[in-house]
Each structure stands twice: as structure tokens, then as C-alpha cells.
N, C-alpha and C positions, 0 to 999 in steps of 0.2 A: 503492498500500499504505501502509494506518495505523500508527502507531508499533504499535497493538497484534497489527495482525497480522505486521509487522517483530519482533516481540518473539519472538512465539513458531514464527514459522518458521526462528530464529536461534538462538534461545534455548541452545545449547550450543556449542561448542568442536563436539563431531562433527557437526552442522547443518551450520555455515562451513565443518567440511574435506570434507562432501559433497557438499557445492555447491560449490564448489572441483573437485573429483573431476569431476563431471557436467559443467560450463562445460568443463575441461581434454580431459579425452576423454569425451566427450559418448553415444560408437558401443563403449565400454567401452576398458580401457587397450588402448594401442599404444605400444610401444616407439619410442625418439625415437632408442636407436642406430641396434637392426637391423629397426624397424618391424615386431620381430613383434607378434601376435596372442594371442600365446596364452596374455597375463592375468598379472598379477604379485602378488605377498603383503606386506601390510605391516611394514616394518618398524619398529615406533615410529610418535607420531602422526600425522608426513607424510610419510613416507617410505613408497617402492617398491620392491622390488626384480621386476626382467623377471625370467620365467620363462625365457625361454628363454634371452637373454644375462649373467641374472646385475645388469646395468645397475643401478643406483642411479638411481633420479627422484624430485623429493619434488612436491608438487603443488602449491608458493608459488615453488616453483624458477623465478626469472625474473618476477615477476610485482610488483609494488607491499611485498609482503607480504615476502620473502625478507629473510631478516637478524633479522625483527624480534623484539624478546624481551615485544611486549605481542602478548594473547591478539589471537585473529581474532575476538570476537563483538563488541570494541574496535573496532577498524577495520573492520568493517560497520555498528556503530554510527557512528561518523564516517561512513562514507559514504552512509549512508540520512540522518546528519543537515545533510550538505552539498551534496546533490540534492534536496533539499525543503525547503530554504532559497529564499521568496520573492526578498528580494534580494540576496541574497547571503549568503556566507558569511566569516567573519572567524578567523583564530588565537588570535584573544584570544575568540572564542565557545567554535569547536572547544574549546578550552583549559577550558573554565568545562563544558560542558556531560558532557565525558570525564574533568572533576576531574584532568586531567594539571597534573603541579606543576610541568612547565615550558612557561615558551610555543613556546623553539627546537623542542622533539620537536612541538606544537600545528603550526605555520608549515610544517614540515615535511614530517609528515601532508597538508596545504595544500595545498602542491603538489604532491605525488606524486598523491594523488586527481583534482587539476585535470588532471596530466599524461595520467594513465592515461583522464581524460576524451573527451580530443578523440582522434576517429576516425585510424588510423594509415593509411590509403587516402584518407585526403580530395584532394579535386582545386582547383585551383588556379580560379577564377573565371575564367570567361571569354564572348567575346560581349562583349553591352552590359550593362557596369559603369556602378551610381555611383558615385559615391566625396563622401562630405562628412567636416569635420573639427571637433574642436571641441579646446579648449585646456583641461585639469582640473591643477589643483594653488593654490599661494595664493593670495591676492588681491596681484594688485602695487601695492603705494604708492608707488613711484615709479621713473622710469628706463621701459624699454621696455615697451610691451602686446603683447598677441596675437604676433605670430610672432616678434618679437624677445627674446621674456622670457626669465628665466634657470629659475625657481621654478616652469614649467607643463612638462605632458608634451601631448605633441599624441594626438588619439586617433582615430584614420582606420577610415571605417568602410567599408565596399566593397561593395554587394545587384547579383546577379549578376540581374537582370528577367528570363529566361526561367526560368529554375528554383528562384528563388527564396532561393539561398542568400545567408548573410548569413555575412561574414568580421570581425573583428572584430581591430584590431592595435596598439598602441602604437608610434611611432615617437620615438627618441631623438637 
């Protein structure tokens, strides 16, 4: 999706909320408490009340948007920007793109979005796995190099040969 297509699709807060509603309840509202499918009526911008049991649920409850004070449109823009960066996204870049005043906010958003991008049902690598490592960090001027260094982190990459899955991890 181009940025122009994105801004057309998610131009308003209402469009963002409708999108989240359809993600959460693709076949129509189903109450998480009573499992009733009678529907719900809206209470405010993101809150719905079950017509059967009167339980209230927010469309953003249990998501990275829960308890946010920022507009969903801004969050959606952050997600679009992070997922379209060819060489990765930084908190400083996110802060600049969104015009956020706080680096801490940008960093927190980036971490929440990255965590949400990890598939919760991913499986461990199995079968024939090839593993390699490298060290990333400051250049060593004195002392130990490679495995004995203090200023570098080990990055380990594993590839499952049969399925082509790739796993990346930082060992400390």
C-alpha cells in the first residue's frame, strides 16, 4: 500500500476504529463474556455494550492501543512507517516522522509495535538447522577481541533448512 492509499484508507479516527472493529469481530460482534451474538450498541468512540448481558468492551482493549492518549490515526501512521522501512526503523526516525515531542514515547511505541509484529503461535525451529553468529558493537581498541569482548553483543541466526524459517536472536 502506498502512503497515498494508506492516508485515503485511514484518513479519520472513525475509519481506524472501524478497521479495528472488523479485525476483532469479522463476523459481527460477539461478546467476550456471554458469547452472545445479538450485537452491541456503541458507547462513546471505542466502547461497546453487549445487547444480551450489558458487558462493556472496548475495540482497543487488549491491544497496543489500550490506554493511549494519542489518536489511532497517529498509531496507524507509525505502524505504516515502521513496516515500510527498507533498512529498519529507529525511535529517532519515528519521533521525527510523527512530530512527537518525547523520544521516550517514540521508543515505547516502536517496542510495542515490534512486539505486536511477532506471531504469537510461532514454533521453534526443528529438523536440520544451520546456526551462525557475529558480534555487533563498538570497535575494540585494547584487550580481548571476539568471544571475550565486553562491548559487543552476540547475534545468533538460525535457519531451518526444510521450511526456510529464519530466527534471529541476541544472546547476552
